Each structure stands twice: as C-alpha cells, then as structure tokens.
MDAnalysis code that builds the backbone (N, CA, C; Angstrom):
import MDAnalysis as mda
import numpy as np

u = mda.Universe.empty(468, n_residues=156, atom_resindex=np.repeat(np.arange(156), 3), trajectory=True)
u.add_TopologyAttr("name", ["N", "CA", "C"] * 156)
u.add_TopologyAttr("resid", np.arange(1, 157))
u.add_TopologyAttr("resname", ["MET", "ASN", "TRP", "ARG", "ASP", "GLU", "ALA", "ALA", "PRO", "LYS", "MET", "ASN", "LYS", "GLU", "THR", "GLN", "VAL", "LYS", "ASN", "PHE", "ILE", "LYS", "ASN", "GLU", "LEU", "MET", "ASN", "TYR", "TYR", "PHE", "TYR", "LEU", "GLU", "ARG", "ARG", "ILE", "GLU", "CYS", "GLU", "GLU", "THR", "VAL", "LYS", "MET", "TYR", "GLU", "GLU", "MET", "CYS", "ASN", "ASP", "PRO", "SER", "VAL", "GLY", "SER", "SER", "LEU", "ALA", "LYS", "MET", "PRO", "GLU", "PRO", "SER", "GLN", "MET", "GLY", "LEU", "SER", "PRO", "GLN", "GLU", "ARG", "ILE", "VAL", "TYR", "ASN", "LYS", "ALA", "ASP", "ALA", "GLU", "SER", "ASN", "LEU", "MET", "TYR", "TYR", "GLU", "PHE", "LYS", "LEU", "GLU", "THR", "LEU", "ASP", "SER", "TRP", "MET", "ASN", "VAL", "LEU", "THR", "GLU", "ALA", "GLN", "HIS", "ASP", "THR", "VAL", "LYS", "VAL", "TYR", "VAL", "MET", "LYS", "TYR", "GLN", "CYS", "GLU", "ASP", "ILE", "GLU", "GLN", "ALA", "ALA", "SER", "GLU", "LEU", "ASN", "TYR", "GLN", "ILE", "ASP", "THR", "VAL", "ASN", "LYS", "ASN", "THR", "ARG", "ARG", "ALA", "ILE", "LYS", "ARG", "ILE", "TYR", "SER", "ASN", "MET", "LYS", "LYS", "ILE", "CYS"])
u.atoms.positions = np.array([
    [10.392, 52.265, -29.493],
    [10.847, 50.910, -29.739],
    [9.741, 50.141, -30.460],
    [10.084, 49.502, -31.543],
    [9.129, 48.767, -32.340],
    [9.479, 47.283, -32.302],
    [8.545, 46.460, -31.877],
    [8.818, 45.027, -31.743],
    [9.131, 44.379, -33.078],
    [8.680, 44.978, -34.166],
    [8.968, 44.411, -35.491],
    [10.449, 44.505, -35.844],
    [11.127, 45.497, -35.254],
    [12.546, 45.692, -35.524],
    [13.448, 44.893, -34.598],
    [12.865, 44.263, -33.596],
    [13.650, 43.526, -32.610],
    [14.125, 42.191, -33.182],
    [15.343, 41.848, -32.867],
    [15.874, 40.531, -33.208],
    [15.763, 39.661, -31.966],
    [15.192, 38.493, -32.124],
    [15.015, 37.594, -30.982],
    [16.374, 37.081, -30.517],
    [16.656, 37.224, -29.225],
    [17.931, 36.704, -28.725],
    [17.915, 35.178, -28.705],
    [19.071, 34.604, -28.760],
    [19.170, 33.144, -28.697],
    [18.757, 32.703, -27.302],
    [17.730, 31.873, -27.238],
    [17.227, 31.388, -25.962],
    [17.016, 29.890, -26.070],
    [17.001, 29.261, -24.939],
    [16.772, 27.831, -24.881],
    [15.285, 27.572, -25.137],
    [14.987, 26.962, -26.265],
    [13.596, 26.737, -26.657],
    [12.877, 25.834, -25.660],
    [13.551, 24.812, -25.173],
    [12.932, 23.903, -24.209],
    [12.512, 24.657, -22.949],
    [13.370, 25.523, -22.450],
    [13.051, 26.306, -21.254],
    [11.867, 27.221, -21.518],
    [11.833, 27.825, -22.703],
    [10.719, 28.706, -23.050],
    [9.400, 27.934, -23.090],
    [9.417, 26.754, -23.692],
    [8.189, 25.961, -23.792],
    [7.742, 25.499, -22.408],
    [8.685, 25.082, -21.575],
    [8.331, 24.654, -20.221],
    [7.761, 25.806, -19.407],
    [8.306, 27.007, -19.580],
    [7.748, 28.174, -18.904],
    [6.346, 28.480, -19.415],
    [6.140, 28.302, -20.718],
    [4.815, 28.493, -21.300],
    [3.820, 27.500, -20.683],
    [4.224, 26.243, -20.577],
    [3.362, 25.208, -19.993],
    [2.980, 25.596, -18.569],
    [3.971, 25.966, -17.774],
    [3.721, 26.341, -16.382],
    [2.765, 27.527, -16.310],
    [2.991, 28.542, -17.144],
    [2.124, 29.717, -17.122],
    [0.704, 29.397, -17.564],
    [0.558, 28.545, -18.545],
    [-0.787, 28.159, -18.986],
    [-1.506, 27.378, -17.881],
    [-0.787, 26.495, -17.199],
    [-1.387, 25.767, -16.084],
    [-1.809, 26.730, -14.977],
    [-1.010, 27.755, -14.750],
    [-1.354, 28.753, -13.742],
    [-2.603, 29.542, -14.149],
    [-2.874, 29.623, -15.431],
    [-4.043, 30.362, -15.926],
    [-5.328, 29.548, -15.901],
    [-5.288, 28.300, -15.458],
    [-6.446, 27.411, -15.525],
    [-7.704, 28.052, -14.916],
    [-7.602, 28.530, -13.700],
    [-8.791, 29.077, -13.047],
    [-9.227, 30.399, -13.670],
    [-8.288, 31.143, -14.234],
    [-8.646, 32.350, -14.982],
    [-9.489, 31.963, -16.193],
    [-9.033, 30.952, -16.957],
    [-9.784, 30.502, -18.131],
    [-11.152, 29.955, -17.728],
    [-11.197, 29.233, -16.623],
    [-12.459, 28.672, -16.159],
    [-13.444, 29.792, -15.819],
    [-12.968, 30.802, -15.121],
    [-13.825, 31.936, -14.763],
    [-14.299, 32.685, -16.004],
    [-13.404, 32.906, -16.945],
    [-13.773, 33.604, -18.182],
    [-14.780, 32.788, -18.986],
    [-14.641, 31.456, -19.009],
    [-15.594, 30.610, -19.735],
    [-16.983, 30.755, -19.135],
    [-17.051, 30.759, -17.809],
    [-18.344, 30.915, -17.131],
    [-18.953, 32.272, -17.456],
    [-18.133, 33.327, -17.443],
    [-18.623, 34.661, -17.792],
    [-19.141, 34.694, -19.226],
    [-18.414, 34.052, -20.138],
    [-18.846, 34.027, -21.545],
    [-20.143, 33.258, -21.710],
    [-20.297, 32.144, -20.979],
    [-21.548, 31.386, -21.037],
    [-22.720, 32.255, -20.597],
    [-22.514, 33.007, -19.510],
    [-23.573, 33.892, -19.013],
    [-23.892, 34.988, -20.030],
    [-22.867, 35.511, -20.679],
    [-23.076, 36.555, -21.673],
    [-23.833, 36.010, -22.874],
    [-23.459, 34.828, -23.353],
    [-24.164, 34.209, -24.477],
    [-25.619, 33.978, -24.097],
    [-25.851, 33.476, -22.892],
    [-27.219, 33.220, -22.434],
    [-28.021, 34.523, -22.387],
    [-27.396, 35.608, -21.904],
    [-28.062, 36.901, -21.836],
    [-28.467, 37.363, -23.239],
    [-27.536, 37.233, -24.214],
    [-27.854, 37.664, -25.582],
    [-28.902, 36.762, -26.221],
    [-28.898, 35.470, -25.891],
    [-29.942, 34.575, -26.405],
    [-31.307, 35.008, -25.894],
    [-31.359, 35.357, -24.603],
    [-32.621, 35.827, -24.028],
    [-33.058, 37.136, -24.675],
    [-32.096, 38.019, -24.949],
    [-32.425, 39.290, -25.600],
    [-32.938, 39.048, -27.020],
    [-32.363, 38.060, -27.715],
    [-32.825, 37.755, -29.081],
    [-34.221, 37.156, -29.059],
    [-34.491, 36.307, -28.055],
    [-35.781, 35.637, -27.970],
    [-36.884, 36.527, -27.408],
    [-36.504, 37.521, -26.617],
    [-37.488, 38.396, -25.989],
    [-36.969, 39.831, -26.017],
    [-36.946, 40.442, -27.213],
    [-36.403, 41.806, -27.307],
    [-37.247, 42.792, -26.514],
    [-36.595, 43.765, -25.924],
    [-37.321, 44.775, -25.150],
    [-38.055, 45.704, -26.115],
    [-39.169, 46.213, -25.657],
    [-39.977, 47.097, -26.479],
    [-39.382, 48.491, -26.492],
    [-38.905, 48.921, -25.367],
    [-38.336, 50.250, -25.283],
    [-37.556, 50.386, -23.996],
    [-36.899, 51.518, -23.853],
    [-36.089, 51.727, -22.674],
    [-36.009, 53.209, -22.389],
    [-35.824, 53.530, -21.128],
    [-35.717, 54.938, -20.775],
    [-34.282, 55.434, -20.900],
    [-33.346, 54.534, -21.013],
    [-31.942, 54.905, -21.161],
    [-31.529, 54.780, -22.617],
    [-30.859, 55.800, -23.103],
    [-30.352, 55.760, -24.469],
    [-28.855, 55.493, -24.399],
    [-28.416, 54.470, -25.076],
    [-27.001, 54.138, -25.089],
    [-26.493, 54.286, -26.512],
    [-25.431, 55.019, -26.647],
    [-24.833, 55.185, -27.965],
    [-24.156, 53.885, -28.371],
    [-24.353, 53.469, -29.606],
    [-23.680, 52.256, -30.061],
    [-22.174, 52.485, -30.170],
    [-21.448, 51.397, -30.070],
    [-20.001, 51.470, -30.239],
    [-19.705, 51.879, -31.674],
    [-18.583, 52.586, -31.901],
    [-18.278, 53.096, -33.250],
    [-18.279, 52.014, -34.332],
    [-17.843, 50.821, -34.005],
    [-17.777, 49.771, -35.019],
    [-19.164, 49.246, -35.383],
    [-20.177, 49.611, -34.597],
    [-21.520, 49.099, -34.843],
    [-22.491, 50.193, -35.270],
    [-21.960, 51.340, -35.679],
    [-22.815, 52.436, -36.139],
    [-23.579, 51.978, -37.380],
    [-24.818, 52.369, -37.455],
    [-25.624, 52.045, -38.622],
    [-26.321, 50.700, -38.509],
    [-26.110, 49.994, -37.409],
    [-26.774, 48.706, -37.227],
    [-27.978, 48.882, -36.320],
    [-28.978, 48.089, -36.557],
    [-30.154, 48.130, -35.686],
    [-29.794, 47.491, -34.343],
    [-30.585, 47.772, -33.330],
    [-30.314, 47.142, -32.026],
    [-30.303, 45.615, -32.110],
    [-31.176, 45.047, -32.911],
    [-31.220, 43.594, -33.066],
    [-29.938, 43.070, -33.708],
    [-29.451, 43.800, -34.715],
    [-28.212, 43.384, -35.369],
    [-27.029, 43.471, -34.402],
    [-27.008, 44.518, -33.574],
    [-25.936, 44.644, -32.590],
    [-25.973, 43.485, -31.606],
    [-27.165, 43.101, -31.196],
    [-27.308, 41.970, -30.272],
    [-26.775, 40.697, -30.914],
    [-27.117, 40.476, -32.170],
    [-26.657, 39.279, -32.881],
    [-25.132, 39.278, -32.991],
    [-24.536, 40.424, -33.341],
    [-23.074, 40.510, -33.451],
    [-22.398, 40.329, -32.095],
    [-22.976, 40.925, -31.060],
    [-22.410, 40.781, -29.720],
    [-22.503, 39.335, -29.242],
    [-23.601, 38.679, -29.579],
    [-23.767, 37.273, -29.207],
    [-22.733, 36.422, -29.930],
    [-22.515, 36.685, -31.208],
    [-21.520, 35.937, -31.980],
    [-20.118, 36.150, -31.402],
    [-19.835, 37.370, -30.993],
    [-18.546, 37.673, -30.377],
    [-18.379, 36.910, -29.056],
    [-19.422, 36.888, -28.243],
    [-19.380, 36.165, -26.970],
    [-19.218, 34.661, -27.203],
    [-19.888, 34.139, -28.232],
    [-19.748, 32.711, -28.557],
    [-18.332, 32.393, -29.014],
    [-17.731, 33.297, -29.761],
    [-16.345, 33.112, -30.197],
    [-15.401, 33.082, -28.995],
    [-15.605, 33.995, -28.067],
    [-14.790, 34.012, -26.849],
    [-15.001, 32.741, -26.030],
    [-16.234, 32.286, -25.953],
    [-16.544, 31.059, -25.225],
    [-15.805, 29.874, -25.839],
    [-15.804, 29.776, -27.162],
    [-15.095, 28.687, -27.838],
    [-13.599, 28.757, -27.554],
    [-13.033, 29.963, -27.517],
    [-11.612, 30.137, -27.227],
    [-11.285, 29.602, -25.833],
    [-12.064, 29.992, -24.832],
    [-11.770, 29.546, -23.469],
    [-12.040, 28.062, -23.284],
    [-13.029, 27.529, -23.978],
    [-13.253, 26.080, -23.930],
    [-12.079, 25.339, -24.549],
    [-11.541, 25.862, -25.640],
    [-10.361, 25.258, -26.266],
    [-9.178, 25.260, -25.300],
    [-8.948, 26.393, -24.637],
    [-7.849, 26.494, -23.667],
    [-8.019, 25.468, -22.557],
    [-9.228, 25.359, -22.018],
    [-9.478, 24.414, -20.932],
    [-9.339, 22.970, -21.396],
    [-9.795, 22.658, -22.598],
    [-9.638, 21.302, -23.135],
    [-8.162, 20.960, -23.311],
    [-7.374, 21.928, -23.766],
    [-5.938, 21.712, -23.914],
    [-5.303, 21.412, -22.568],
    [-5.635, 22.220, -21.566],
    [-5.071, 21.999, -20.235],
    [-5.535, 20.665, -19.651],
    [-6.789, 20.305, -19.884],
    [-7.273, 18.997, -19.426],
    [-6.486, 17.864, -20.082],
    [-6.189, 17.998, -21.363],
    [-5.416, 16.946, -22.047],
    [-4.002, 16.881, -21.480],
    [-3.432, 18.025, -21.117],
    [-2.103, 18.023, -20.486],
    [-2.164, 17.320, -19.143],
    [-3.191, 17.613, -18.367],
    [-3.311, 17.021, -17.030],
    [-3.530, 15.513, -17.109],
    [-4.146, 15.052, -18.185],
    [-4.426, 13.625, -18.334],
    [-3.183, 12.776, -18.569],
    [-2.052, 13.374, -18.918],
    [-0.831, 12.594, -19.133],
    [-0.017, 12.436, -17.845],
    [-0.435, 13.090, -16.783],
    [0.329, 13.085, -15.542],
    [-0.030, 11.902, -14.652],
    [0.922, 11.536, -13.797],
    [0.630, 10.535, -12.775],
    [-0.306, 11.179, -11.756],
    [-0.880, 10.386, -10.888],
    [-1.809, 10.915, -9.890],
    [-1.121, 11.929, -8.974],
    [0.096, 11.632, -8.531],
    [0.829, 12.540, -7.640],
    [1.163, 13.849, -8.365],
    [1.580, 13.748, -9.619],
    [1.889, 14.953, -10.391],
    [0.628, 15.782, -10.616],
    [-0.452, 15.104, -10.956],
    [-1.734, 15.773, -11.196],
    [-2.150, 16.557, -9.956],
    [-2.116, 15.896, -8.797],
    [-2.525, 16.551, -7.559],
    [-1.614, 17.741, -7.239],
    [-0.322, 17.565, -7.442],
    [0.626, 18.638, -7.156],
    [0.384, 19.839, -8.060],
    [0.208, 19.587, -9.343],
    [-0.030, 20.683, -10.283],
    [-1.339, 21.395, -9.945],
    [-2.371, 20.623, -9.657],
    [-3.670, 21.225, -9.359],
    [-3.608, 22.117, -8.121],
    [-2.901, 21.674, -7.096],
    [-2.848, 22.456, -5.864],
    [-1.782, 23.538, -5.935],
    [-0.545, 23.163, -6.195],
    [0.552, 24.123, -6.113],
    [0.579, 25.102, -7.287],
    [0.451, 24.583, -8.505],
    [0.558, 25.454, -9.680],
    [-0.751, 26.199, -9.935],
    [-1.860, 25.478, -9.990],
    [-3.129, 26.113, -10.346],
    [-3.739, 26.911, -9.201],
    [-3.810, 26.299, -8.036],
    [-4.482, 26.953, -6.911],
    [-3.609, 28.017, -6.257],
    [-2.363, 27.653, -5.926],
    [-1.485, 28.582, -5.212],
    [-0.565, 29.391, -6.135],
    [-0.690, 29.176, -7.454],
    [0.064, 29.966, -8.428],
    [1.569, 29.928, -8.182],
    [2.079, 28.785, -7.725],
    [3.509, 28.561, -7.462],
    [4.065, 29.542, -6.428],
    [3.236, 30.010, -5.516],
    [3.704, 31.006, -4.566],
    [3.794, 30.507, -3.133],
    [2.849, 29.758, -2.658],
    [2.842, 29.340, -1.257],
    [3.117, 27.842, -1.174],
    [4.392, 27.492, -1.363],
    [4.757, 26.073, -1.424],
    [4.545, 25.375, -0.092],
    [4.735, 26.098, 1.007],
    [4.542, 25.488, 2.326],
    [3.084, 25.077, 2.515],
    [2.159, 25.966, 2.151],
    [0.734, 25.668, 2.281],
    [0.325, 24.530, 1.334],
    [0.851, 24.563, 0.114],
    [0.542, 23.504, -0.850],
    [1.064, 22.158, -0.353],
    [2.290, 22.142, 0.164],
    [2.878, 20.905, 0.689],
    [2.048, 20.375, 1.849],
    [1.617, 21.267, 2.712],
    [0.790, 20.873, 3.847],
    [-0.540, 20.280, 3.381],
    [-1.159, 20.935, 2.412],
    [-2.444, 20.460, 1.884],
    [-2.307, 19.098, 1.212],
    [-1.175, 18.875, 0.557],
    [-0.947, 17.616, -0.159],
    [-0.339, 16.528, 0.733],
    [0.056, 16.902, 1.936],
    [0.777, 15.991, 2.832],
    [2.081, 15.517, 2.212],
    [2.791, 16.430, 1.571],
    [4.085, 16.171, 0.954],
    [5.132, 17.065, 1.608],
    [6.376, 16.704, 1.398],
    [7.479, 17.579, 1.765],
    [7.605, 18.641, 0.665],
    [8.194, 19.776, 1.013],
    [8.384, 20.856, 0.040],
    [9.205, 20.362, -1.151],
    [10.227, 19.576, -0.875],
    [11.069, 19.033, -1.939],
    [10.254, 18.159, -2.896],
    [9.314, 17.404, -2.356],
    [8.464, 16.540, -3.184],
    [7.569, 17.375, -4.093],
    [7.046, 18.474, -3.570],
    [6.207, 19.365, -4.387],
    [7.029, 19.921, -5.548],
    [8.249, 20.372, -5.255],
    [9.128, 20.889, -6.314],
    [9.432, 19.823, -7.358],
    [9.792, 18.621, -6.912],
    [10.118, 17.536, -7.850],
    [8.914, 17.152, -8.699],
    [7.760, 17.000, -8.052],
    [6.555, 16.624, -8.804],
    [6.185, 17.688, -9.831],
    [6.365, 18.948, -9.475],
    [6.054, 20.033, -10.415],
    [6.994, 19.988, -11.613],
    [8.289, 19.875, -11.349],
    [9.260, 19.803, -12.458],
    [8.999, 18.584, -13.337],
    [8.743, 17.450, -12.717],
    [8.490, 16.217, -13.490],
    [7.198, 16.326, -14.304],
    [6.191, 16.948, -13.745],
    [4.921, 17.109, -14.460],
    [5.108, 17.976, -15.700],
    [5.806, 19.087, -15.534],
    [6.042, 19.978, -16.674],
    [6.895, 19.281, -17.719],
    [7.894, 18.529, -17.278],
    [8.741, 17.781, -18.210],
    [7.921, 16.721, -18.952],
    [7.010, 16.080, -18.241],
    [6.173, 15.047, -18.864],
    [5.234, 15.658, -19.905],
    [4.638, 16.777, -19.583],
    [3.769, 17.463, -20.542],
    [4.590, 17.891, -21.756],
    [5.769, 18.457, -21.506],
    [6.648, 18.886, -22.585],
    [6.998, 17.704, -23.492],
    [7.343, 16.574, -22.894],
    [7.700, 15.378, -23.680],
    [6.539, 14.922, -24.549],
    [5.340, 14.955, -24.001],
    [4.169, 14.554, -24.776],
    [3.852, 15.553, -25.875],
    [4.119, 16.832, -25.643],
    [3.913, 17.831, -26.681],
    [4.884, 17.602, -27.832],
    [6.113, 17.244, -27.505],
    [7.119, 16.985, -28.547],
    [6.716, 15.803, -29.416],
    [6.108, 14.789, -28.812],
    [5.679, 13.614, -29.566],
    [4.559, 13.962, -30.553],
    [3.679, 14.856, -30.129],
    [2.540, 15.245, -30.967],
    [2.983, 16.128, -32.122],
    [3.884, 17.084, -31.840],
    [4.291, 18.061, -32.858],
    [5.269, 17.515, -33.833],
])
C-alpha cells in the first residue's frame, strides 16, 4: 500500500483540526522534555567544541552520512542538528503557550490538568484535583478546544 496512491476520504475538517489541537496539547510535556534534552545536547557539544578531547581509548565509527569528516567537523554538524531540534521544540512550545493564552482561567486549568497532565484518561482524578464535577471538566475541555480553534480560524 502506497500513501501516494491513497485518496483522502471526505472528513469533517473542523473535527480534524480540533483533534489536532487536542493531540498537540497532550504532547506539551513531551515537547518540554525533548526541549530540555536538546538543550543538554547543545550544551554538551558546545563544551566539546570549546574543550576538545586529546584522545580516547574507545574508537567509534562515524555514521555513514559523516564519513570523511574530521571529529571536529562531526561535532559541529551534530551541534547544528541539536540546535535545529531545539528550535523546533521551542517553536512547538511557543505555539502551545499562545493557544493557552486565549483560554479563560477555568479552561486553562482544565486543559493543563486533564489534557496535558492526565492525557484525557483519568477524568475522575483530574476533576478531583480541580475541584470540579466530571461534567464541568468535559465542558471546559470542549470549550477550550473550540476557543483555540476559533482563534486559529481568525489568524488563518
């Protein structure tokens, strides 16, 4: 099966975008963790560039795409790659922060706890933590996603 040959079925675009919003909000802590990892990797490569090792007892074969490059050049390319990844995750987090900034306080709190923290799975625990009824958590989540969607439509 080749995805290039597939014809996209008729789907409700609004529902697809709202599902995308919800999934991206659920990825918040994943993006945050990846950003921290990328920062550490960039810092490690900066230290390697500033204080290159003289030698090592372990020989590591370079990756095929980096054959013919000196160790210093590989470090520079790896650092650039890590910086690119860091910029990507910072962009994702900034986007999610801008989405969260359009929400009311109740919607913001609900999304942060129920969607981001509990990944839309433990509504009873989220409701308890927020001191809300389960129905209120559901309503606030739907309204928050609708509000983000509405603001996205205005921008695009």
